Backbone bond lengths (Angstrom), bond angles and torsions (degrees), N, CA, C in turn:
res aa  C-N    CA-C-N  psi(-1)  N-CA   C-N-CA  omega(-1)  CA-C   N-CA-C  phi
1 M - - - 1.494 - - 1.658 103.92 -
2 K 1.316 108.80 -57.02 1.453 110.75 -178.75 1.517 119.82 -57.06
3 R 1.276 113.01 -37.67 1.433 117.13 176.43 1.568 116.03 -68.72
4 L 1.373 115.88 -35.72 1.437 119.02 171.44 1.560 111.86 -67.93
5 F 1.384 115.03 -38.83 1.385 117.31 173.66 1.602 113.83 -56.64
6 D 1.342 111.01 -45.26 1.568 114.80 -177.75 1.520 110.11 -66.04
7 L 1.368 115.54 -38.18 1.432 121.03 -178.44 1.638 109.87 -59.70
8 L 1.307 113.46 -53.03 1.455 121.77 -175.38 1.499 109.99 -65.72
9 L 1.326 114.49 -41.40 1.522 118.97 -179.26 1.632 110.92 -67.96
10 A 1.400 111.25 -38.94 1.476 112.67 -179.48 1.549 111.07 -73.95
11 L 1.229 119.51 -33.84 1.507 118.69 171.81 1.452 115.60 -69.49
12 L 1.252 121.13 -35.76 1.465 120.60 173.87 1.553 107.25 -69.42
13 A 1.232 123.07 -48.21 1.459 128.28 179.79 1.502 107.85 -57.25
14 G 1.252 118.18 -41.38 1.473 121.94 178.36 1.614 112.80 -61.74
15 L 1.209 113.07 -45.47 1.585 122.43 -176.61 1.500 100.50 -69.63
16 V 1.263 125.81 -47.40 1.474 126.55 -179.19 1.493 113.34 -66.35
17 L 1.247 119.17 -34.36 1.446 124.21 -175.74 1.551 123.44 -101.13
18 I 1.354 109.88 4.70 1.486 118.86 -174.95 1.541 111.53 -56.85
19 V 1.320 118.44 -44.44 1.409 120.16 -179.08 1.626 114.23 -70.81
20 P 1.356 115.22 -44.61 1.516 115.62 169.08 1.452 112.71 -55.68
21 V 1.418 121.50 -41.85 1.376 124.07 -170.58 1.726 104.22 -65.63
22 L 1.328 111.12 -45.77 1.509 113.66 -179.87 1.436 114.42 -59.75
23 L 1.380 113.02 -37.12 1.461 120.53 -174.93 1.612 111.02 -69.72
24 V 1.414 111.19 -38.23 1.464 119.74 178.84 1.610 112.28 -66.34
25 A 1.285 110.56 -41.07 1.495 122.07 177.41 1.532 106.39 -61.91
26 L 1.282 118.12 -45.65 1.426 118.52 -174.75 1.642 110.45 -70.15
27 A 1.395 111.64 -37.94 1.537 116.56 178.23 1.570 106.91 -66.43
28 V 1.196 119.89 -40.83 1.548 116.54 -179.92 1.592 109.28 -61.66
29 R 1.269 113.50 -43.03 1.522 115.40 -174.94 1.441 108.69 -66.30
30 L 1.410 118.28 -37.84 1.475 120.99 -173.57 1.475 113.61 -76.56
31 T 1.467 118.30 -19.70 1.390 119.02 -174.13 1.453 117.84 -102.04
32 S 1.398 110.54 -9.42 1.495 114.37 -178.97 1.571 109.64 -159.22
33 P 1.369 113.29 146.52 1.463 112.30 178.65 1.468 113.19 -68.67
34 G 1.363 113.48 153.64 1.542 119.02 -177.65 1.461 112.87 103.66
35 P 1.312 108.21 169.97 1.537 119.84 -173.70 1.608 110.09 -60.16
36 A 1.325 118.32 156.02 1.480 125.14 175.26 1.501 105.71 -73.70
37 L 1.330 125.49 -31.85 1.462 123.19 -177.85 1.493 108.60 -107.49
38 Y 1.343 110.69 149.81 1.438 119.49 168.01 1.584 104.53 -114.15
39 W 1.223 113.27 135.47 1.503 120.30 178.40 1.484 106.81 -107.23
40 S 1.343 111.57 106.55 1.548 118.21 -179.77 1.503 112.46 -90.98
41 D 1.319 123.02 134.70 1.396 127.36 167.67 1.556 106.17 -70.39
42 R 1.325 115.34 118.05 1.524 122.00 -179.60 1.497 106.25 -125.68
43 V 1.358 110.15 162.78 1.430 115.68 175.04 1.477 112.39 -101.40
44 G 1.321 121.38 125.56 1.306 126.87 -178.88 1.548 119.80 -103.90
45 R 1.331 119.10 -163.14 1.421 122.51 178.44 1.588 108.04 -48.59
46 H 1.334 114.59 133.20 1.417 125.87 178.23 1.548 112.92 58.02
47 N 1.281 113.70 29.66 1.497 125.08 176.30 1.412 114.44 69.86
48 R 1.327 121.10 21.30 1.436 123.63 -172.99 1.511 102.17 -86.11
49 I 1.447 118.10 136.55 1.434 124.99 -177.97 1.536 105.59 -82.90
50 F 1.387 110.38 138.03 1.508 120.64 173.61 1.453 110.09 -138.50
51 K 1.234 118.96 161.64 1.449 126.05 178.78 1.460 111.37 -93.07
52 M 1.390 120.96 116.81 1.439 124.12 -174.31 1.651 104.99 -109.16
53 P 1.360 112.43 125.68 1.492 107.69 177.89 1.460 110.39 -93.26
54 K 1.283 119.28 152.83 1.389 133.16 178.15 1.697 108.70 -144.17
55 F 1.355 115.29 142.22 1.423 113.23 170.36 1.566 107.52 -62.00
56 R 1.291 113.31 134.03 1.434 117.92 179.20 1.495 117.15 -71.15
57 S 1.406 108.05 115.21 1.523 115.93 -179.53 1.490 115.60 -108.16
58 M 1.386 112.31 1.10 1.451 116.36 179.82 1.634 105.23 -129.69
59 R 1.249 113.59 163.32 1.536 123.40 -179.89 1.493 107.77 -60.17
60 V 1.326 115.14 153.16 1.440 118.30 177.84 1.416 119.63 -63.10
61 D 1.419 117.94 -27.71 1.455 127.56 172.31 1.425 119.67 -77.14
62 T 1.311 121.89 6.12 1.410 126.59 -172.71 1.639 104.87 -74.64
63 P 1.429 111.98 137.31 1.445 115.48 177.36 1.536 110.65 -62.18
64 A 1.407 113.20 152.04 1.467 116.89 -177.62 1.519 108.85 -89.31
65 V 1.336 114.71 75.69 1.491 119.04 177.19 1.514 106.95 -138.87
66 A 1.317 117.15 169.47 1.577 122.50 -177.88 1.538 99.53 -60.60
67 T 1.358 112.43 145.15 1.505 119.26 177.42 1.541 110.83 -51.93
68 H 1.305 118.73 -43.75 1.461 121.80 -173.36 1.537 112.17 -69.37
69 L 1.335 117.18 -7.26 1.475 119.25 179.55 1.580 109.67 -96.57
70 L 1.358 113.73 -7.30 1.437 115.33 174.61 1.528 114.37 -74.19
71 D 1.335 116.40 142.22 1.414 116.22 177.75 1.563 120.45 -56.86
72 D 1.283 114.43 -44.35 1.382 116.70 173.30 1.567 109.62 -141.44
73 P 1.378 111.81 82.27 1.572 117.36 -171.93 1.548 112.60 -46.61
74 K 1.293 121.25 -39.40 1.494 122.75 -178.50 1.413 113.57 -53.98
75 R 1.292 115.75 -41.02 1.573 120.29 -171.87 1.577 105.79 -66.66
76 W 1.170 119.52 -17.64 1.558 119.28 -174.47 1.613 109.49 -97.66
77 L 1.325 117.44 -10.51 1.453 119.31 177.22 1.444 113.94 -68.57
78 T 1.435 110.44 146.17 1.503 115.26 172.23 1.546 109.13 -77.11
79 P 1.320 119.88 175.77 1.438 118.05 -175.95 1.650 113.11 -66.68
80 I 1.438 111.30 -28.99 1.402 111.68 173.11 1.506 118.71 -97.79
81 G 1.371 113.78 2.20 1.427 123.32 -174.10 1.541 112.41 -54.74
82 P 1.381 118.51 -50.01 1.462 115.98 -174.50 1.555 108.72 -63.81
83 F 1.410 121.32 -37.56 1.449 119.67 178.14 1.627 106.87 -62.37
84 L 1.201 111.82 -46.91 1.631 114.23 -176.47 1.488 113.01 -52.34
85 R 1.363 109.74 -42.54 1.522 118.18 -179.10 1.470 112.80 -71.26
86 K 1.370 113.06 -52.31 1.436 119.62 -177.73 1.541 114.65 -58.08
87 S 1.364 114.83 -32.24 1.482 121.59 -178.35 1.549 111.52 -94.31
88 S 1.372 113.65 -5.81 1.508 119.78 179.88 1.593 110.39 71.33
89 L 1.425 120.95 3.47 1.307 123.91 -178.77 1.559 114.21 -57.49
90 D 1.329 113.50 -27.76 1.487 122.55 -179.60 1.554 108.05 -64.22
91 E 1.223 121.42 -13.90 1.377 123.03 177.98 1.484 122.16 -91.86
92 L 1.318 111.91 -10.33 1.578 120.01 -177.53 1.528 113.70 -52.09
93 P 1.364 119.62 -40.64 1.438 119.64 -176.91 1.545 112.02 -62.83
94 Q 1.401 121.78 -12.91 1.350 122.14 -175.85 1.565 108.14 -71.18
95 L 1.294 120.45 -12.09 1.414 121.89 173.22 1.520 108.28 -55.45
96 W 1.372 120.26 -34.82 1.412 122.37 177.31 1.531 109.79 -62.79
97 S 1.182 118.33 -36.34 1.504 124.78 -177.90 1.640 109.32 -69.20
98 I 1.268 112.22 -38.40 1.463 121.65 177.37 1.505 107.99 -66.43
99 L 1.293 118.99 -49.38 1.490 126.18 -177.86 1.576 104.53 -59.22
100 K 1.413 122.80 -48.13 1.407 120.98 178.39 1.459 117.12 -69.01
101 G 1.386 119.23 -13.82 1.404 121.13 -179.40 1.579 114.96 96.26
102 D 1.258 114.91 -3.91 1.556 119.57 177.41 1.468 111.95 -64.49
103 M 1.361 116.32 -32.55 1.415 128.81 -175.82 1.510 114.86 -128.88
104 S 1.259 114.66 166.35 1.517 120.80 172.51 1.487 106.52 -129.93
105 F 1.333 121.24 171.36 1.453 118.62 -178.16 1.472 108.35 -73.44
106 V 1.428 115.12 -34.16 1.477 116.21 179.93 1.505 111.81 -126.00
107 G 1.350 118.58 132.28 1.393 123.41 177.15 1.566 107.41 170.87
108 P 1.319 121.91 -173.25 1.400 117.67 178.55 1.566 110.81 -73.49
109 R 1.371 115.08 140.91 1.457 115.13 -178.58 1.518 110.29 -58.49
110 P 1.262 120.50 140.51 1.527 123.10 -179.14 1.513 110.07 -66.66
111 A 1.268 117.31 126.45 1.427 121.50 178.59 1.539 110.18 -71.36
112 L 1.394 113.10 156.43 1.440 124.55 170.54 1.523 104.55 -63.77
113 F 1.215 120.45 146.54 1.516 127.39 175.07 1.494 113.54 -51.96
114 N 1.381 115.93 -27.22 1.452 120.48 -173.30 1.481 113.45 -107.55
115 Q 1.345 118.02 13.09 1.425 123.40 177.50 1.487 110.04 -86.10
116 D 1.236 122.04 57.85 1.437 128.85 -176.57 1.528 118.51 -47.70
117 D 1.365 118.19 -39.53 1.436 119.71 175.14 1.387 116.91 -66.95
118 L 1.445 119.27 -41.24 1.417 124.62 177.05 1.580 108.64 -66.11
119 I 1.307 116.97 -48.77 1.478 119.35 -175.59 1.611 110.95 -63.37
120 A 1.339 117.75 -32.12 1.464 124.97 176.83 1.504 110.45 -63.65
121 L 1.411 117.24 -51.17 1.342 123.37 -168.78 1.645 103.01 -74.10
122 R 1.341 122.77 -37.81 1.394 121.19 -179.14 1.444 108.80 -68.22
123 T 1.383 122.44 -35.65 1.395 123.26 178.19 1.440 114.56 -62.80
124 Q 1.459 111.61 -48.52 1.489 123.13 178.34 1.580 109.50 -50.75
125 A 1.312 114.95 -41.66 1.483 120.12 -175.50 1.564 116.44 -90.15
126 G 1.397 117.20 -0.92 1.475 122.34 177.51 1.551 113.93 84.42
127 V 1.277 112.79 2.47 1.534 118.90 176.89 1.435 116.22 -66.71
128 D 1.323 116.99 -18.60 1.505 120.96 174.48 1.553 110.76 -71.01
129 A 1.263 120.64 -7.34 1.463 122.53 174.62 1.481 114.68 -77.80
130 L 1.326 113.43 -8.97 1.437 120.12 -177.55 1.554 111.80 -92.28
131 V 1.227 118.01 149.50 1.513 123.55 170.62 1.426 106.43 -77.68
132 P 1.392 116.95 127.70 1.520 120.29 -178.96 1.500 113.94 -66.13
133 G 1.311 118.62 154.15 1.446 120.18 -170.47 1.515 110.45 -122.98
134 L 1.496 109.55 155.85 1.465 116.23 168.98 1.509 110.09 -58.80
135 T 1.240 117.84 -35.59 1.465 120.27 178.41 1.551 106.66 -137.76
136 G 1.372 116.32 171.14 1.500 115.35 179.32 1.559 108.10 -167.09
137 W 1.288 115.66 177.93 1.402 120.10 -177.42 1.577 112.85 -60.91
138 A 1.319 114.19 -34.05 1.381 118.86 -175.11 1.601 107.38 -78.10
139 Q 1.308 119.46 -28.53 1.374 124.36 175.81 1.547 109.36 -67.31
140 I 1.154 125.40 -44.22 1.464 125.27 178.99 1.506 116.02 -77.29
141 N 1.349 115.93 -7.47 1.507 123.85 -177.03 1.519 111.98 -114.83
142 G 1.384 111.08 25.47 1.549 110.99 178.05 1.526 113.17 142.85
143 R 1.305 117.50 -25.98 1.416 124.38 174.50 1.592 112.30 51.77
144 D 1.319 116.13 -120.88 1.494 117.54 -179.27 1.566 117.68 -74.60
145 E 1.365 117.13 -10.98 1.459 117.99 176.80 1.438 111.46 -79.93
146 L 1.389 124.73 -11.55 1.453 121.33 -167.23 1.648 108.91 -83.85
147 P 1.325 110.05 136.53 1.542 111.24 173.84 1.560 107.65 -72.05
148 I 1.321 111.85 149.55 1.469 119.37 -169.77 1.604 113.53 -54.27
149 P 1.206 122.64 -35.30 1.548 118.86 175.19 1.536 113.43 -69.56
150 Q 1.318 118.45 -33.19 1.347 111.96 170.92 1.435 121.97 -77.24
151 K 1.353 115.26 -25.85 1.561 120.29 165.77 1.455 115.43 -57.97
152 V 1.315 112.26 -41.86 1.470 118.45 176.36 1.492 114.00 -72.64
153 A 1.257 120.45 -30.38 1.398 120.63 173.31 1.524 112.98 -65.12
154 L 1.352 114.20 -40.63 1.532 118.23 171.94 1.433 112.34 -64.74
155 D 1.312 121.12 -39.58 1.432 126.44 176.76 1.492 109.51 -59.40
156 I 1.261 119.76 -42.62 1.463 125.90 173.77 1.471 110.59 -62.29
157 E 1.302 120.22 -43.67 1.497 121.55 178.95 1.501 111.68 -62.81
158 Y 1.280 111.24 -38.53 1.591 116.13 178.03 1.478 109.32 -66.31
159 L 1.373 117.31 -40.93 1.511 120.91 177.90 1.547 111.45 -53.66
160 Q 1.418 111.70 -44.12 1.411 117.92 -176.91 1.565 115.26 -74.65
161 R 1.329 113.79 -32.01 1.515 119.14 -175.69 1.576 118.73 -101.19
162 R 1.263 109.52 -1.06 1.581 118.14 -172.06 1.684 107.44 -55.88
163 S 1.326 102.70 135.33 1.419 113.07 177.05 1.560 105.24 -166.40
164 L 1.323 120.74 170.48 1.471 121.11 176.41 1.553 112.99 -66.55
165 A 1.418 112.68 -36.10 1.451 114.97 178.02 1.578 110.60 -70.48
166 F 1.339 118.13 -34.50 1.507 118.09 176.64 1.636 109.75 -70.84
167 D 1.287 116.31 -37.22 1.459 117.47 173.94 1.483 111.97 -63.33
168 L 1.239 122.28 -42.01 1.455 125.32 174.78 1.445 113.61 -58.93
169 R 1.343 117.32 -42.45 1.427 122.78 173.74 1.526 112.66 -58.66
170 I 1.297 115.83 -52.95 1.413 125.92 174.46 1.567 112.75 -49.03
171 L 1.254 115.72 -48.49 1.414 120.43 -177.48 1.585 110.12 -66.24
172 W 1.293 112.93 -38.53 1.505 117.29 -179.84 1.547 107.60 -64.00
173 L 1.326 115.96 -50.42 1.508 122.53 -177.74 1.450 110.83 -65.03
174 T 1.341 117.35 -24.17 1.519 116.99 179.08 1.563 104.49 -76.23
175 A 1.292 114.89 -51.51 1.506 116.65 178.75 1.455 114.57 -52.26
176 M 1.341 120.27 -37.34 1.500 118.07 172.74 1.463 117.90 -71.13
177 K 1.460 116.91 -31.24 1.514 118.13 172.61 1.530 109.75 -72.06
178 V 1.358 117.97 -28.66 1.540 112.84 177.62 1.430 112.16 -77.23
179 L 1.305 117.20 -35.12 1.451 118.90 178.85 1.518 107.98 -66.30
180 R 1.407 122.80 -35.16 1.435 125.37 178.88 1.570 111.36 -84.19
181 R 1.362 114.45 -8.07 1.433 116.69 -177.35 1.512 117.95 61.13
182 E 1.392 111.45 35.07 1.547 116.59 -174.03 1.535 108.61 -93.01
183 G 1.318 113.26 146.37 1.542 122.49 172.62 1.412 116.09 66.08
184 V 1.355 118.54 37.04 1.550 117.67 -178.73 1.438 102.06 -114.78
185 Q 1.416 114.87 142.79 1.381 127.33 172.08 1.436 102.94 -82.37
186 H 1.426 120.56 136.32 1.486 124.32 172.02 1.392 114.90 -140.03
């Protein structure tokens, strides 16, 4: 049921958002050298690595680490990077990952391939059995500001409470956070 929901919603969102997606891609290309998309190695279900696309909000020479681990994250941003991140428009290409089945609309956010501490805690708790999501329970309860143990505790809570109704609640709360631009690293 969840997979069917993901497919239908991703197809609908793709149709509705085709023009904004093309405009954002063009804006990224026109404001900084390099491709419009950045393909990030992420950890998926059962710790399988997959390539997750995002609109590029950082320079092409940025180190492949979590943003909060960079010395001065703002110096790595492209001219429109802060806007893309604040508006979450950089996440739109992940509809492709949802269509492919690498991601779901709701689940734990996929870890970077080198976030060993996060991956280990999720594996120990069985959270690695879930398909990662575009958004999740941890995302709406603190997003980038959460320390890793707290993020994993919220992932465990999602694992225990998951249902279509809970997913719909998380999607609604995510939409409200995005509209208010809350909890975003920029």
